[in-house]
C-alpha positions in Angstrom: 0.0 0.0 0.0 2.8 2.4 0.8 4.3 1.7 -2.6 1.1 2.8 -4.4 0.8 6.1 -2.5 4.4 7.0 -3.3 3.9 6.9 -7.1 3.3 10.1 -8.9 0.7 8.5 -11.3 -1.5 7.6 -8.3 -1.7 11.2 -7.1 -2.3 12.5 -10.6 -5.2 10.2 -11.1 -6.5 11.0 -7.7 -6.4 14.7 -8.4 -8.2 14.3 -11.7 -11.0 12.2 -10.2 -11.4 14.7 -7.3 -11.7 17.6 -9.7 -14.2 15.7 -11.9 -16.3 14.9 -8.8 -16.2 18.5 -7.7 -17.4 19.7 -11.1 -20.3 17.2 -11.1 -21.3 18.3 -7.6 -21.2 22.0 -8.5 -23.5 21.3 -11.5 -26.0 19.0 -9.8 -26.2 20.5 -6.3 -28.4 23.5 -7.4 -30.7 21.1 -9.2 -31.0 18.6 -6.3 -31.2 21.3 -3.6 -32.4 24.7 -5.0 -30.8 27.7 -3.4 -33.1 30.6 -2.5 -31.7 34.0 -1.8 -33.8 35.1 1.1 -33.2 38.2 3.2 -34.4 37.5 6.8 -34.2 40.9 8.5 -35.4 39.9 12.0 -34.2 37.3 14.4 -36.3 34.8 16.4 -36.2 37.1 19.5 -37.2 40.1 17.4 -40.1 38.1 15.8 -41.3 37.1 19.3 -41.2 40.7 20.5 -43.0 42.0 17.4 -45.7 39.3 17.7 -46.2 40.0 21.4 -46.5 43.7 20.7 -49.0 43.2 17.9 -51.1 40.7 19.9 -51.2 43.0 22.9 -52.3 46.0 20.7 -55.0 43.9 19.1 -56.0 42.4 22.4 -55.8 38.8 21.1 -53.1 37.5 23.4 -54.2 35.3 26.3 -53.3 36.6 29.8 -49.9 35.3 30.8 -49.4 33.6 27.5 -46.4 31.4 26.8 -44.6 32.0 23.5 -42.9 29.7 21.0 -41.7 30.6 17.5 -40.5 28.8 14.3 -39.5 29.8 10.8 -41.9 28.1 8.3 -42.5 28.1 4.6 -45.2 26.9 2.1 -43.6 23.7 0.7 -46.7 22.9 -1.5 -46.6 26.3 -3.2 -42.8 26.0 -3.7 -43.2 22.5 -5.3 -45.9 23.7 -7.7 -44.2 26.9 -8.8 -40.8 25.2 -9.3 -42.3 22.3 -11.2 -45.2 23.8 -13.2 -45.6 27.5 -12.3 -42.6 29.0 -14.0 -39.6 27.3 -12.5 -37.1 28.3 -9.8 -36.8 31.8 -11.2 -40.5 32.3 -10.7 -40.3 31.1 -7.1 -37.3 33.4 -6.4 -39.3 36.3 -7.8 -42.3 35.4 -5.6 -40.1 35.5 -2.5 -38.9 39.0 -3.4 -42.3 40.4 -4.3 -45.2 41.7 -2.3 -48.0 39.4 -3.7 -47.3 36.5 -1.4 -44.6 35.5 1.1 -43.9 31.8 1.0 -41.6 32.1 4.0 -42.6 33.5 7.4 -42.1 33.6 11.1 -44.8 31.9 13.0 -45.2 32.9 16.7 -47.7 31.0 18.9 -49.0 32.6 22.1 -50.9 30.1 24.3 -51.8 29.2 27.8 -51.9 25.7 29.2 -55.3 24.6 30.3 -57.3 27.1 28.3 -58.7 27.0 24.7 -57.5 30.4 23.8 -54.4 30.8 21.7 -53.1 33.1 18.9 -50.7 32.4 16.1 -49.1 35.5 14.6 -47.5 35.4 11.1 -44.7 37.7 10.2 -42.9 38.1 6.9 -39.1 37.7 6.9 -38.7 41.5 7.1 -41.0 41.7 10.2 -44.2 42.9 8.5 -47.3 41.2 9.9 -49.1 39.2 7.2 -51.7 37.3 9.1 -52.9 35.7 12.4 -55.2 33.0 13.6 -57.0 33.0 17.0 -58.4 29.7 18.4 -61.4 30.2 20.7 -63.6 27.9 22.8 -67.0 27.1 21.4 -68.8 28.8 24.3 -66.7 32.0 24.1 -68.8 35.1 23.4 -67.3 38.6 23.3 -70.6 40.5 23.1 -73.8 38.7 23.5 -75.7 41.4 21.6 -73.5 41.1 18.6 -72.6 37.4 18.7 -74.6 36.6 15.5 -73.8 39.1 12.9 -75.2 38.6 9.4 -72.9 38.0 6.5 -72.9 41.6 5.2 -72.0 43.1 8.6 -69.4 40.4 9.3 -67.7 41.0 5.9 -67.6 44.8 6.4 -66.1 44.2 9.9 -63.5 41.8 8.5 -62.4 44.0 5.6 -62.2 47.1 7.8 -60.1 45.5 10.5 -57.8 43.8 8.0 -57.1 47.2 6.4 -56.7 49.0 9.7 -54.7 46.4 11.6 -52.6 44.7 8.9 -52.7 47.1 6.0 -54.3 44.6 3.7 -56.2 46.1 0.8 -59.0 43.7 0.0 -59.7 45.8 -3.1 -56.8 44.0 -4.9 -58.8 40.8 -4.5 -62.0 39.6 -5.9 -64.6 38.0 -3.6 -64.7 34.2 -4.0 -66.8 32.5 -1.4 -68.4 32.8 2.1 -69.2 30.2 4.8 -70.6 30.4 8.2 -70.9 28.2 11.3 -73.1 28.5 14.3 -71.4 27.3 17.6 -73.2 25.8 20.5 -73.2 29.1 22.4 -75.1 30.8 19.5 -72.0 32.5 18.3 -71.8 32.7 14.5 -68.4 32.4 12.9 -68.0 33.7 9.3 -65.2 33.1 6.8 -64.7 35.0 3.6 -62.3 34.0 0.9 -60.8 36.3 -1.7 -58.6 35.7 -4.7 -56.0 37.7 -6.6 -56.8 38.1 -10.3 -53.3 37.3 -11.6 -52.7 33.5 -11.3 -49.4 31.6 -11.0 -49.9 29.0 -13.7 -53.1 27.2 -12.6 -52.6 28.2 -8.9 -54.3 31.1 -7.3 -53.2 33.4 -4.4 -56.0 33.6 -2.0 -56.9 35.3 1.3 -59.3 34.1 4.0 -60.7 36.4 6.7 -62.5 34.9 9.7 -64.9 36.6 12.0 -66.0 35.0 15.3 -69.1 36.8 16.7 -68.1 40.4 16.4 -64.3 40.0 16.3 -61.8 39.4 13.5 -60.0 36.2 14.5 -58.2 35.1 11.4 -56.2 36.4 8.4 -54.7 33.7 6.3 -53.0 34.3 2.9 -52.3 31.1 1.0 -51.7 29.6 -2.5 -54.5 27.4 -3.8 -52.8 24.6 -5.7 -54.9 22.4 -8.1 -55.7 19.0 -6.7 -54.5 17.4 -10.0 -51.0 18.6 -9.2 -51.1 16.9 -5.9 -51.9 13.6 -7.6 -49.1 14.1 -10.1 -46.7 15.1 -7.4 -47.4 11.9 -5.4 -46.8 9.8 -8.5 -43.5 11.6 -9.1 -42.5 11.1 -5.5 -43.4 7.4 -5.7 -41.1 7.0 -8.7 -38.3 9.0 -7.0 -38.7 6.9 -3.8 -38.5 3.7 -5.8 -35.3 4.9 -7.5 -33.8 6.0 -4.1 -34.7 2.6 -2.5 -33.0 0.7 -5.4 -30.0 2.9 -5.1 -29.8 2.5 -1.4 -30.0 -1.3 -1.7 -27.4 -1.4 -4.4 -25.0 0.8 -2.4 -25.6 -1.3 0.7 -24.9 -4.5 -1.1 -21.8 -3.1 -2.9 -20.5 -1.5 0.3 -21.4 -4.3 2.6 -20.2 -7.2 0.5 -17.5 -5.5 -1.6 -16.2 -3.0 0.9 -16.8 -4.5 4.4 -16.2 -8.2 3.6 -14.1 -8.7 0.5 -11.9 -5.7 0.9 -11.3 -6.4 4.6 -10.3 -10.0 3.8 -8.0 -8.8 1.0 -6.4 -6.2 3.2 -6.0 -8.7 6.0 -4.3 -11.2 3.8 -1.9 -8.6 2.5 -1.2 -7.4 6.1 -2.4 -3.9 5.2 -5.4 -3.9 7.6 -5.0 -1.3 10.4 -7.9 -2.1 12.9 -6.9 -0.9 16.3 -7.2 2.9 15.8 -10.6 2.7 13.9 -12.1 0.5 16.7 -11.0 2.9 19.3 -12.4 5.9 17.4 -15.7 4.0 16.9 -16.0 3.2 20.5 -15.5 6.9 21.4 -18.1 8.1 18.8 -20.6 5.4 19.9 -20.2 6.4 23.6 -20.8 10.1 22.7 -23.9 9.3 20.6 -25.3 7.2 23.4 -24.7 9.9 26.0 -26.3 12.5 23.7 -29.4 10.4 23.1 -29.8 9.7 26.8 -29.5 13.4 27.5 -32.2 14.2 25.0 -34.6 11.5 26.3 -34.1 12.7 29.9 -34.7 16.3 29.1 -37.9 15.7 27.0 -39.5 12.8 28.9 -40.7 14.8 32.0 -42.4 17.5 29.8 -44.0 14.9 27.6 -45.4 13.1 30.7 -46.8 16.3 32.1 -48.4 17.2 28.8 -50.0 13.7 28.5 -51.2 13.9 32.1 -52.7 17.4 31.5 -54.5 16.3 28.3 -56.1 13.3 30.0 -57.3 15.2 33.0 -58.6 18.0 30.9 -60.6 15.8 28.6 -61.9 13.3 31.1 -62.4 15.3 34.3 -62.4 13.3 37.5 -61.6 10.0 35.9 -58.4 11.4 34.3 -56.1 10.2 37.0 -57.4 6.7 37.0 -57.0 6.5 33.2 -53.5 7.9 33.4 -52.6 5.1 35.9 -54.0 2.5 33.5 -52.0 4.0 30.6 -48.8 3.9 32.6 -49.2 0.3 33.3 -50.0 -0.5 29.7 -47.5 -0.7 26.9 -46.1 2.6 25.4 -47.7 1.8 22.0 -51.2 1.4 23.3 -53.5 4.4 22.6 -56.0 5.8 25.1 -59.6 5.8 23.9 -62.4 8.1 24.7 -63.7 8.0 28.2 -67.1 6.3 28.3 -68.4 8.4 31.2 -68.2 11.5 29.0 -69.2 10.0 25.6 -72.8 11.3 25.9 -71.6 14.8 26.6 -69.2 14.7 23.7 -71.8 13.4 21.3 -74.3 16.0 22.4 -72.3 18.8 20.8 -74.0 20.1 17.7 -73.2 22.9 15.3 -74.9 24.0 12.1 -73.0 24.9 9.0 -74.0 26.8 6.0 -71.8 27.4 3.0 -72.3 29.7 0.0 -69.9 28.8 -2.8 -68.8 31.2 -5.4 -67.2 30.5 -8.8 -64.5 28.1 -7.7 -64.1 25.8 -4.8 -60.9 24.8 -3.0 -59.3 23.8 0.2 -58.7 26.6 2.7 -56.3 26.6 5.6 -57.8 26.0 9.1 -57.7 29.2 11.2 
């Protein structure tokens, strides 16, 4: 082995192969993993502070709310635009424009033990682009105005969206309206609008939600045709099959050719150096085991508390007994609905009325 590495021809061939591999990687990497030039002007802490300020000003933050944040993006819209809506250049232009922001900060303000939480959505530059407030079914802000008609609710939604978020609904055309009556008598309305300029067959839409006499949701989204979803699943199935075959082939070649035949050949030639790799492997394995144990210890108590809280909240007095039965059962066993409360759960009723416009489509849940 030392004789091979001392030859000049070996290093020349090695350098040529390395340069060829580098060129192939440079050419294929942008195709396999597209690079998006995105200017994120606010950090996570700044997004949390901005969301807290906005929620406090709009009076939609629960009292003593906890806050978590994440950076999210619309993967479905990205897949459609890059594959059928104009390519990667069209998606890059969408990220730089004002029509729709496929990337955003999502800040959740919530309180444990209460069905009252708000999710604030901020663009990468910190501009508010939407929010969604989740309320209990029996929540009523003003009993005298808990059941607005569709016209008054739409006027309220458009006025508050323009005043609080600077959204000009005049740039959209009205598409559809739906309403739902809760058990408390509160009527929730949702109004969906659509921009006139499409992205291929996709449409940029906006949903405004009114609960009683309050605006509780602003959700911009891209409506992608259902036919693309089916085509994309077929494409993913083919890609997954190719990836599986490649993984199996690589495993067989590496396992049989590299780990067995090559090791035997190196051992017969007395070129096999095994002590340093075994020592390094033991050190890396010990570090990974310690890291996984640390993660499990740090997350398990919180997961237990959340599971205990959810059972007690949903089943009332029998929650503790059910929790004990769950702890004695296997970890994979799921907990069913409490029989003592099945009648109360089934007694919940709500009426829904939907008025469809020119085109239907799925809307995000607010």
